[in-house]
C-alpha positions as CSV (number, residue, x, y, z in Angstrom):
1,M,-74.4,-8.2,-39.8
2,L,-77.2,-6.5,-41.1
3,D,-76.6,-3.5,-39.1
4,S,-73.4,-2.5,-40.2
5,I,-74.8,-2.2,-43.3
6,I,-78.2,-0.3,-43.2
7,S,-75.9,2.3,-41.4
8,L,-74.7,3.4,-44.9
9,L,-77.2,3.1,-46.4
10,P,-79.5,6.5,-47.5
11,H,-82.6,7.3,-45.2
12,S,-84.9,5.6,-47.9
13,L,-83.3,2.4,-47.8
14,R,-82.3,2.3,-44.7
15,L,-85.9,2.6,-43.2
16,I,-87.0,-0.1,-45.6
17,L,-84.3,-2.7,-44.7
18,S,-85.0,-2.0,-41.0
19,R,-88.8,-2.9,-41.3
20,L,-87.7,-6.4,-42.4
21,P,-88.6,-9.5,-40.0
22,S,-85.9,-10.0,-37.8
23,N,-85.8,-13.5,-39.2
24,V,-84.7,-12.3,-42.9
25,Q,-82.9,-9.4,-41.7
26,A,-80.7,-12.3,-40.1
27,S,-80.3,-14.1,-43.4
28,V,-80.0,-11.7,-46.0
29,E,-77.0,-12.1,-48.5
30,E,-76.9,-9.1,-50.8
31,I,-79.0,-6.2,-51.4
32,R,-79.4,-4.8,-54.9
33,V,-79.9,-1.3,-55.6
34,R,-80.3,-0.2,-59.1
35,E,-81.1,2.8,-60.1
36,S,-84.6,3.4,-61.3
37,R,-85.4,-0.5,-61.1
38,P,-86.8,-2.6,-57.7
39,L,-85.3,-3.3,-54.7
40,E,-84.4,-6.7,-54.3
41,I,-82.7,-8.9,-51.7
42,S,-81.2,-13.0,-51.7
43,Y,-82.0,-14.4,-48.4
44,D,-82.4,-18.1,-47.3
45,D,-81.4,-19.2,-51.1
46,R,-84.5,-16.8,-52.4
47,Y,-85.0,-13.4,-54.2
48,A,-87.5,-10.9,-53.5
49,F,-88.4,-7.3,-53.8
50,L,-89.0,-4.4,-51.1
51,D,-91.9,-2.1,-51.3
52,A,-91.9,1.1,-49.9
53,Q,-93.0,-0.4,-46.7
54,G,-90.4,-2.8,-45.9
55,Q,-92.7,-5.7,-47.6
56,M,-91.6,-8.4,-49.2
57,V,-93.0,-8.0,-53.0
58,K,-93.1,-10.3,-55.9
59,K,-94.5,-8.3,-58.6
60,E,-91.6,-5.1,-59.6
61,A,-94.5,-3.0,-60.1
62,E,-95.1,-2.6,-56.5
63,A,-91.1,-2.8,-55.3
64,Y,-89.4,0.4,-54.6
65,K,-87.4,1.9,-57.0
66,P,-84.4,3.5,-55.8
67,T,-84.1,7.2,-57.3
68,H,-80.6,8.7,-58.5
69,Q,-80.1,10.9,-55.1
70,D,-80.8,7.3,-53.4
71,C,-77.6,5.9,-55.7
72,I,-75.6,9.5,-55.5
73,S,-76.4,9.3,-50.9
74,L,-75.4,5.2,-51.5
75,L,-72.3,5.9,-53.2
76,E,-71.2,8.6,-51.4
77,Q,-71.6,6.6,-47.6
78,L,-69.4,3.8,-49.4
79,T,-66.6,5.9,-50.6
80,N,-66.8,8.0,-47.1
81,H,-67.4,10.8,-49.3
82,S,-63.8,11.2,-51.5
83,L,-64.2,9.0,-54.0
84,Y,-60.6,10.0,-54.8
85,T,-59.7,7.6,-52.2
86,Y,-61.4,4.6,-53.7
87,E,-60.3,5.2,-57.1
88,E,-58.4,1.8,-57.6
89,E,-61.1,0.0,-56.0
90,L,-63.5,2.2,-58.6
91,R,-61.6,0.7,-61.2
92,R,-61.9,-2.2,-60.3
93,G,-65.6,-2.4,-60.4
94,Y,-66.0,-3.3,-56.4
95,I,-65.8,-1.8,-52.5
96,T,-65.0,-3.5,-49.8
97,I,-66.2,-1.8,-46.3
98,V,-65.9,-2.2,-42.4
99,G,-66.9,-5.7,-41.8
100,G,-65.5,-7.5,-45.0
101,H,-68.9,-6.5,-46.6
102,R,-68.0,-6.4,-50.6
103,V,-70.3,-4.1,-52.6
104,G,-70.2,-5.1,-56.4
105,L,-70.9,-1.8,-59.1
106,A,-72.3,-1.1,-62.0
107,G,-72.3,2.1,-64.5
108,R,-70.4,3.6,-67.3
109,T,-67.2,2.7,-67.5
110,I,-63.9,5.2,-68.7
111,L,-61.5,4.1,-70.5
112,E,-57.6,4.4,-70.9
113,Q,-56.0,3.1,-73.4
114,G,-58.3,0.3,-73.9
115,R,-58.6,-0.6,-70.1
116,V,-61.3,0.3,-67.4
117,K,-59.9,3.5,-65.9
118,Q,-63.2,3.9,-63.3
119,I,-66.9,3.6,-63.0
120,R,-68.7,6.7,-63.5
121,D,-72.5,6.7,-62.9
122,V,-72.9,4.2,-60.4
123,S,-76.3,2.4,-61.3
124,S,-76.5,-0.9,-59.5
125,F,-74.7,-2.1,-56.2
126,N,-74.9,-5.4,-55.1
127,I,-73.8,-5.2,-51.1
128,R,-73.1,-9.0,-50.2
129,I,-73.3,-9.6,-47.0
130,A,-70.0,-11.1,-44.8
131,R,-71.0,-13.5,-41.8
132,D,-68.6,-15.2,-39.7
133,I,-69.3,-18.3,-39.1
134,E,-67.5,-20.5,-36.5
135,G,-66.8,-24.3,-37.2
136,V,-67.8,-25.0,-40.7
137,G,-64.5,-26.2,-41.7
138,K,-64.4,-28.8,-38.4
139,A,-65.9,-31.4,-40.4
140,I,-63.5,-30.7,-43.2
141,V,-59.7,-30.2,-41.9
142,P,-59.1,-33.8,-40.5
143,F,-59.5,-34.7,-44.4
144,L,-56.8,-32.0,-45.3
145,Y,-54.1,-32.7,-42.3
146,D,-51.0,-34.6,-43.5
147,P,-49.6,-36.6,-41.0
148,L,-46.6,-36.8,-42.3
149,V,-45.6,-33.1,-41.6
150,Q,-48.2,-32.5,-39.5
151,N,-49.5,-30.1,-41.4
152,I,-52.7,-28.9,-43.6
153,H,-52.0,-30.4,-47.4
154,H,-51.7,-28.2,-50.1
155,T,-55.6,-27.3,-51.0
156,L,-57.7,-25.8,-53.4
157,I,-61.8,-24.6,-52.2
158,I,-64.4,-24.7,-55.3
159,S,-67.1,-23.3,-55.2
160,S,-69.7,-21.1,-57.4
161,P,-70.2,-17.6,-56.0
162,Q,-72.1,-17.2,-52.9
163,Q,-71.8,-20.7,-51.6
164,G,-69.7,-20.1,-48.6
165,K,-65.5,-20.8,-50.2
166,T,-65.4,-17.2,-48.3
167,T,-66.4,-18.3,-45.0
168,L,-65.3,-21.8,-45.3
169,V,-61.1,-21.0,-45.8
170,R,-61.2,-18.5,-42.9
171,D,-62.8,-21.0,-40.5
172,L,-60.1,-23.2,-41.9
173,A,-57.3,-20.7,-41.5
174,R,-58.3,-20.1,-37.9
175,L,-58.6,-23.9,-37.4
176,V,-55.3,-24.2,-38.9
177,S,-54.2,-21.1,-36.9
178,R,-55.0,-22.7,-33.4
179,G,-53.9,-27.0,-33.9
180,D,-56.9,-27.7,-34.1
181,W,-57.1,-30.6,-36.6
182,G,-59.8,-32.7,-35.4
183,V,-57.4,-36.2,-35.7
184,I,-56.5,-38.4,-32.8
185,G,-52.5,-37.8,-32.4
186,S,-52.0,-34.5,-34.7
187,A,-50.1,-32.2,-33.8
188,Q,-51.3,-29.9,-30.8
189,T,-50.1,-26.6,-31.8
190,G,-51.1,-24.5,-34.8
191,R,-49.3,-23.1,-37.6
192,K,-47.8,-19.6,-38.2
193,V,-50.7,-18.6,-40.7
194,G,-50.3,-16.0,-43.6
195,I,-53.2,-14.3,-45.4
196,V,-53.2,-12.6,-48.5
197,D,-56.1,-10.2,-48.3
198,E,-56.5,-8.4,-51.4
199,R,-60.1,-7.8,-51.4
200,S,-60.5,-7.3,-47.2
201,E,-63.3,-10.4,-47.0
202,L,-61.5,-12.6,-45.2
203,A,-60.3,-10.8,-42.3
204,A,-62.1,-7.6,-42.5
205,C,-59.5,-5.8,-41.4
206,V,-59.6,-1.6,-39.9
207,K,-56.2,0.0,-40.2
208,G,-54.4,-3.5,-40.5
209,V,-55.9,-4.6,-37.5
210,P,-58.9,-7.8,-38.4
211,K,-62.4,-7.9,-36.8
212,F,-62.4,-11.4,-37.5
213,D,-61.2,-13.8,-35.4
214,M,-58.0,-15.3,-37.6
215,G,-56.3,-17.3,-35.1
216,P,-53.8,-16.8,-32.1
217,R,-51.3,-17.4,-35.1
218,T,-52.0,-15.5,-38.3
219,D,-50.3,-12.9,-39.9
220,I,-53.0,-10.2,-42.7
221,L,-51.6,-8.4,-45.6
222,D,-54.7,-6.6,-45.8
223,G,-55.4,-4.6,-49.3
224,C,-52.6,-6.4,-51.1
225,P,-52.2,-8.0,-54.5
226,K,-52.2,-11.8,-54.2
227,A,-49.2,-12.6,-56.4
228,E,-47.6,-9.6,-54.7
229,G,-48.7,-10.3,-50.6
230,M,-47.8,-14.2,-51.1
231,M,-44.0,-13.3,-52.6
232,M,-44.0,-10.6,-49.4
233,M,-44.7,-13.2,-46.7
234,I,-42.1,-15.6,-47.8
235,R,-39.7,-13.3,-47.6
236,S,-40.6,-11.3,-44.4
237,L,-43.1,-13.2,-42.5
238,S,-41.8,-16.9,-42.3
239,P,-45.5,-18.5,-42.7
240,E,-45.9,-21.6,-42.3
241,V,-49.6,-22.0,-44.2
242,L,-50.4,-19.3,-46.5
243,V,-54.2,-18.8,-47.5
244,V,-55.1,-16.5,-50.6
245,D,-59.0,-16.0,-51.9
246,E,-59.6,-16.7,-55.6
247,I,-56.7,-17.5,-57.4
248,G,-56.7,-17.5,-61.8
249,R,-54.0,-15.0,-62.9
250,P,-50.5,-16.5,-64.1
251,E,-49.1,-14.3,-61.2
252,D,-50.4,-16.5,-59.1
253,A,-49.0,-19.7,-60.1
254,I,-45.6,-18.3,-59.6
255,A,-46.0,-17.4,-56.3
256,I,-47.5,-20.2,-55.7
257,H,-44.7,-22.4,-57.3
258,E,-42.5,-19.7,-54.8
259,A,-44.0,-20.9,-51.6
260,L,-44.1,-24.6,-52.7
261,H,-40.3,-24.4,-53.3
262,A,-40.0,-23.0,-49.6
263,G,-41.6,-25.7,-47.8
264,I,-45.0,-23.5,-47.5
265,R,-48.4,-25.3,-47.5
266,V,-50.9,-23.3,-49.8
267,M,-54.4,-22.9,-49.4
268,A,-56.2,-20.9,-52.1
269,T,-59.8,-20.6,-53.1
270,A,-61.1,-20.8,-57.0
271,H,-64.7,-19.6,-59.1
272,G,-66.1,-23.0,-60.6
273,S,-69.2,-25.7,-60.4
274,D,-66.6,-28.5,-60.0
275,Y,-63.8,-30.1,-60.2
276,E,-64.2,-30.5,-63.9
277,D,-64.9,-27.0,-64.8
278,V,-61.8,-25.0,-63.3
279,R,-59.5,-27.5,-65.1
280,L,-60.9,-25.5,-68.1
281,R,-59.4,-22.2,-66.5
282,P,-55.6,-22.4,-68.3
283,V,-53.6,-21.4,-65.0
284,L,-55.6,-23.8,-62.5
285,K,-55.5,-26.6,-65.1
286,L,-51.9,-25.8,-65.1
287,L,-51.3,-26.3,-61.9
288,M,-53.8,-29.1,-61.6
289,E,-51.4,-31.3,-63.8
290,E,-48.6,-30.0,-62.1
291,G,-50.0,-32.1,-59.1
292,V,-49.5,-28.8,-57.2
293,F,-52.6,-29.2,-54.5
294,N,-53.4,-33.0,-52.8
295,R,-56.5,-32.0,-51.6
296,Y,-59.4,-30.7,-53.7
297,V,-62.9,-29.7,-51.6
298,I,-65.7,-29.1,-53.3
299,L,-68.7,-27.0,-51.8
300,D,-71.8,-27.9,-53.9
301,R,-75.2,-25.9,-54.0
302,R,-75.8,-24.5,-50.1
303,K,-79.4,-25.0,-48.2
304,G,-79.4,-23.2,-45.2
305,E,-75.8,-21.8,-43.5
306,Q,-73.1,-24.6,-44.9
307,A,-72.9,-25.6,-48.2
308,P,-72.2,-29.7,-48.9
309,F,-68.9,-30.7,-49.4
310,R,-66.7,-33.2,-51.2
311,V,-62.9,-33.7,-50.4
312,L,-60.8,-35.1,-53.5
313,D,-57.6,-36.0,-53.6
314,R,-54.9,-34.9,-56.1
315,A,-56.2,-37.2,-58.6
316,G,-59.5,-36.3,-58.4
317,R,-60.8,-38.8,-56.4
318,P,-62.9,-38.8,-53.7
319,L,-62.4,-39.1,-50.4
320,V,-65.3,-38.1,-48.7
321,S,-68.4,-36.4,-49.8
322,Q,-71.4,-34.8,-47.1
323,T,-74.5,-34.3,-48.1
324,R,-77.0,-31.9,-46.4
325,R,-79.8,-33.6,-44.3
């Protein structure tokens, strides 16, 4: 996956990253490019600075420090030399590029009526590498299966950033679409899955066509706001399961209720360290108190490709817990 990122980097950074050992290249999770500050990567739950020869170093004084021109060239590459067409993404502080990779941005903000209109003079980039790992949901999906309706329970997946929740929900959507429930006597057919992929991370669509395998019975609204996209799906595509990433706004809750009233199962993700942490967020707290979700999947600190997980019932009681061997 790093190959698709390296091709978008300025020559100086491309040369450095390409010199990394193959095992490190395969495990890179983030590339941090900060103007006049050390070039940094995270990999295998570790961090390292990189020098001009692509060697991993501990001292920041030894690290390569991207120049102003490096940052200008990187932004031009990420936006296909057309900042205007990425105006909305720049306002929100990130760009999603081909392959589902997400690039967080920081710099000087331009305000309009007290709200961020755009980020100018971008001086920090956080390139997060998207990976499609098939099978990570197989140990979890049996606990989400509802035999009464032969479909998935309403499910909320909770984890801190970089613990694999997007990778997991992608695989769960694929399994549901295929009907791969992992339960003896379960329905053998898949369900119609509708994915609202606001940040283009789940399916990595290019011109509306997913580059990740999302299953045979899956429809995707790419780059569409979650709440609006859920309503569009309900009205026009008759999904049996709706999948959305990173809920938490009042309009998300309204759309989820509409899905429930329409008999559609919902699988969503949210940022949080655990069940109690998520209950502190007003919108999610209300959904939880209403008993909207019958299952909660908590991803704990990852060690390797997959995070240890816990599955809880509607009341937050544990159904299963799996630690990393």
